N, C-alpha and C positions, 0 to 999 in steps of 0.2 A: 430627393431623399425619397419621395414617394415610391420611386422607381426600385430603389436600394431594398426597401422593405417590401416590394413585392417581389423581387428576385429571392430574396432571403426566405420569404415564405414558400415560393416554389422549391427552392433547395432543402429545406425542412421538410416539406412534403415528400419530394422524392426519397429523402433518407429514411423516414418511416415508412414508407411504402417497402424499400428494399429490405429493411430490419423485420417487418412484419410478414415477409415473404417467406422466413424462415432461412434466406441465404446467410452466409459468413457474414460478419459484421465488416471484416476486412475487405472483403470483395464488392459488399454494397456501398462502401464507402468509396471504392476505387471507381464503381460504375457510376455513380452521382459525381465523381470527379470527371470522368471521361465525358459522360452526357454534356456538363458545363463547357468543357474545352473545345468539343466537336460543334455543339449546336448553338453555343452562344459567344464563341470566340472565335473560332475557325477551325477548319479540318486537316490543317496543314501542321498541328501540333504532334503528331505521332512521335517523331524523334524526340522529343523535351520530354513526354511523357516516360518513354523507355530511358532516358540519360537521369531523370527524377529517381527512378527507381533504385538505380545504382548508386546515385550519389548519396541517397539519404543513409543506406545500409553500409556505405564505404567510410563511415565512421569509426577512429578509433575506441571511442568512449563506449561504442554499443558492443564491444567485445566483452566488457565487463558483465553484460545480462546473462551469457550462456555460464560464464565461470563463476557468478555468484550461485545461479540456479545450481549448478553441479555441486557446489560447495553445501548448499541448504540440502540436497537430495542425499549426498553422503552421510550427513549427519542423522539423516532420518532413517535411511538404508542401512546404516552401519550401528545403529541402536544407540547413539550419541545422545539423541534427542531424549530417549528414555532417562539417562543419567540426568539431565537438566532438570526434569519432573521429580524424581527420588531425591534429587540432590537438594531441591529447595523445600521439599516436603517438611521435613523435621523441623525446620526453623520458621519458614512462613506461615504453617499452620497454628503456630501459637497465636497469630492475630485472632480478632473477632472474624468471625466467617470461615476460620480455619482452612479446609483444603481449596474452597472458593477463591482464597487469596492467592494460592498456589497455582490455581490455573492462569490468574493475570500475570504474576510474575514469570511464569515457565514460558509463557508465550511471548513474553517480552525479552527474554534471554535468548528463545528460539529464534525471534525475530531479528534480535542482532547476529546471528550467526548465517540466516539465510535470505533475508528480505522478501521471501513469498509469503503472504497472508493466508491463501490458500492451503499452502504446504501446512502452516502453524497450527491452522484450525484443525485441519485432516489430523496431525500428528499427536496433538494434546487431546484433541477430542477420542480418538481412539484409545489412548491411555488412560483417561480420566473417567469418563462417564460412567461405564460400569461400576466401577469400584466405589464412586460418589453415591450412586443411586443404592448400592448396598448397603452403605453405611447412613442413609436416611437423610441424604441433603436435599433440600428443595429443588424439585426438577426444572423449574423456570430458572433457576439462579443458576445452575449446572450448566443449563444451554447458553442462557445468556452471557455468563463469565467467558465460555470458550469462544463463542462466536466473535465476540466483542475483543476479548484478548488475542483473537488471532488476527484482527486487523492492524495490530500494533507494527506489524513487519512493514505496512506500507508508509510509516513514520519513523522508525526507529532503523537508523541505518545499519547495514547497506539495503538501501531502498531500490527495487527495480522501479519505481514510480518516478523518484529522483533522477535515475540515470535516464530515463524517457524524457523528462521534462527538461533536464539539462541539454541532452544532445537536441532537442526540438528548438530550444530559444536560444543556444548557444552561453547558457551558463556554467559557472564552474560545479561539476558534479561533488568534487571534494567538499566545497564549502555548502552545496546543499546537503549533504550526508552530516555535516556537523551541525547545520542549522535543526536538524530533525531530532538532536538528541535531547533539549530542554522540553519543546513540546511533547515528544514521545513519553517523557519521564511524567511531565505533568499529567499526561492523559492516565497512563497506568496508575497515577497516585488518585486520580479521581475516581477510576473504576474501583480499587482496592477501598476508598473511603467510603463509596456508594455500599459497597458489599459489607464493611463494618458497621455502618448504621444500620442497614437493614437487618444484620446479625443481634444488632443489641435491642433493636425495638422489638424483634420477633424472633425469639431463641429457635423457633422451630425451623428458620431457615438454615441453620447448620447446627448439627450436634458440636458441644464442647469437645476439643480434644483434650488427651492426657499428654502431659509433659513427656516427650521422650528421654531417654538416658543422655548423659552428654557425651558418652563414648560413639554413640551412634549418630549424633549430631555433628560431631567431628568427622566420623567417617562418611557421612553423607556430603561434608562440605569439601571433602577431598575428591569426591566425583564431580564437581564444578570446576576443578581445575583446567580442564581440557578445553572447554567450551570459552571460559573466560581467557584463557591465553590466544586463542582464535580469535576472539573480538578484540582484546588489546592490540594484536598485530595487525589486524586489517584496518581499525579506525585509527589506532595509534600511527601508523606509517603514514598515513593520509594525514592527519592534522600537524604532523611534525614535518611535513614536505619530502617524507624519504620517499614516497611513492605515490603513482598517479591511482585512482581508484581502479583501473583496468590491472595496473601492475598488482595491486594490492588484492586484487580479486584472484589474479593467478597465484599469489603466496598462499592466500587462504584456501583454494582448493587443492594445492599440494599438501598444506597443513591439515585439511579434513581427512585426505588419503592417510596421511601418517599416524594421525589419531585412531583412525578405525584400525590402522594395521596395528599399533599398541595395543587398542581394545581386543585384538584376536578376531575381530570380525569382517577384516577384508578378505575378498574374494572375486573372481571373475563374476560370479552372480550378481553380487552388490554393485560392482563397478558398470556391469551392464544395463541393471535396472534404473540407478542412478543417470547413466548416461540417456537411456530412453526418455526419462523425465525431463531432461534437461532440453533433450531435441525437440520434444512436444510443445514444451512452454516457450523455448525461445522462438519457435516458428510461428506460434501464435502473435507474440509480441512484434516479431518483426514483419509479420503480413499484416497487422493493424497499422504499422509504423508509414507502410508503402501506402496502403489504402486511405490514411490520413493526409499524407504528403500529396497524393494525386487530387484529392479533393481540396487541400488548403491551396495549392497553385491556381485550381479554377476559381476559387474564390479570391484569392488575392488578384487574379488578372481582371475581375471585375470590379477591383477597387472596394469592394464591400467593408472590410474591416476600417479602411480610412473613411468611409461616408459614414458608417456608424459612430467612430470614434468623434468625427467632428460634430455629428448631431446630438452626441450625449455631452460633450464639452459645452454646446451654444446652450444648452438647458441651463447651466448655472446652479446645478444641484450640488450639495456638499458631497464632497468624495466618500464620506465614511457612509451615506446613507445609499450611494450607488454601490460601495461594496456590499451592503447588506442585501441588497436586492440581487446582486450576482451571487452571495452565497445562499440565497432562497432558490434563484434558478438552478444551481447545480444539485442542491439537495433534491430538487423535482425530477431532474435529469437522470440524478443517481436512482431514482425509483424504478426507473423506464430502462436505462442503459447501462451495460457495465462500466465500470469506473475508468478504466485504462482508455475506452474508446471515448467515452465524455471528455476527457482531458485532452486527445489529439483532436478531437472534432472540434472543440470549442477554443482552444489555442490561438488560431488563427485570428479571431475576432478579440478576444477577451485580453489577450496579452498587449497587443497594442495600446488598447484601451486603458487598462491601469497601468501601463507605462506612461501614457500622457497624463494620467491624472497623479504622477510623482508617487506612485506604490513601488516598493523595493521588489526588485526581480527574485531575490532568494526568500522573502516572505510570501510572494505568490506561490512559488514552487510549495512550500509547507503548507499552505492553505489548499492546494490543489491533492496534495497527498491526505490531508483531512478529509477532503470531499470524498475521494476513492475509500477511505474508511467507513464514511457514512454510508456509501452506497452498497457495500459489503454486507450490511447488516440492516437495510430497509427492503421491504418487500415490494413488487413481485420479484426483483431482479437480485436480490440479496444473495451472493453466492455462497457466503459463511453460513448463512441460515441454512441453506440446503445442505451444505456439508455436515452439520452438527446434527440436522433432521435425520440424515442417512444414516450416521454413526449410532444416533440414540436409539433407532429402532421404534420411535414413536407413530400411532397411526395417523397422526396428522401433526400440522406445523405449528399450532396455535400457542403451545409451551415455548417452542424457541422464539417465536415472533415476539411474544408478551416478555418473554425474559429478556431479550436484547434491547428493547425499547428503552428503558431507565439508562442504559448505557450510551445509547444514541444520545439522551438528554445530556450526559456527561461532554460527550462529543461537541455538542451546541455549545457549552459552558467554555470550553476551550477555542473554539470558533469565535466567541464573544471577547474572550482575553487576547486573541490574537490581534483582532480588530482594532481594539483601543491600546493594546500594548506589544506592537509589533517587534519590539525589541526583545521578546520571549524568541523569536527564531533569528534575529539578525546579530545578537550579541557573541556568540561564540564563533561565527564567520568572521566578524570583524577582527576578532582577538587571532583567529586563525591565520588572516591576512597579515598582522603584523607581525607573527611571528614568521612567516615565509618572506 
């Protein structure tokens, strides 16, 4: 066991060395994997490394990643995302907190159409920040609600995090999608509840909105029909067993094109820009998967996951305490490393351990999505914080970080709920299984 911990420390040290050098994360992970394989296992493994790169990418389910990214990119470039915000504005703004509530709900709806947290934060931030500042909303609440709201795309399906996790561990991506619905809605509700309480305690947080005329409210509601139709088509086809996640992603991409054309915003420029966004994001994700698979292969050959699992089981510690310890570990790692990278880097060790402790694989996938969300709003690597800060034009990030902190607490509340009540994540997938 001592040798296993020694090797683990060496591997962790190598990873942080490569990351600190400024190297691409995917290349750094692959480099550590190659070092492990060649120097700790044997130099005749080059063929296996090449085969591993092909095998991990040659997965049908991974084709859903570029399709969902393209679908979200079309909604963004085709201005349909603008309608989501304006369509919800007259209805949600009547709640305590006004347009801050619109930030959360519009991010949730956009997340259900795209699966990209960064795109959600950038899109809604661009549309909302200037107008809310002019109306006199509290700046910390503006930035915090948009940064946190953007993270909902990691939990609410179709989530890229679920696709990566499902492909990695061999779990049903369709069931993972459905598993994220209730936790995602609970988290959005916690965000909105916090905003309402803050606005009621301190009226200066958000000005009181005048009730819009009924005619305008109905007109705004009509603008929500296209994204709602898209959401029900994608998720409904998966839940009812009509299509696989990859097939539903293809249908969603075509529908996004059709909706953009109906809205008279479809052009070759829009398609080109959406395609470029898709290629860049997909390439980043795929390189991460390849790099993580190479290091995973080396770690598995050293039997580190098995040795660590056996050691933890020998401690006879309550599995709830182990779950809390792993949660703390992920929160710390999320502050230092990008979320998807943390997911791929740790799964080879964490997944066998959690399965040996009789945790549910679907539940673990939902927890991983939540950890990715946390990492997006925790400095110094919280990408959503940087996006909102860049859009806001503030001279420093203090307002953005302070504004996001209460929403991070809301995520911690959901984390505790999931640990003690795992059926929050597993109930709908169980019903989905019976339907199929």
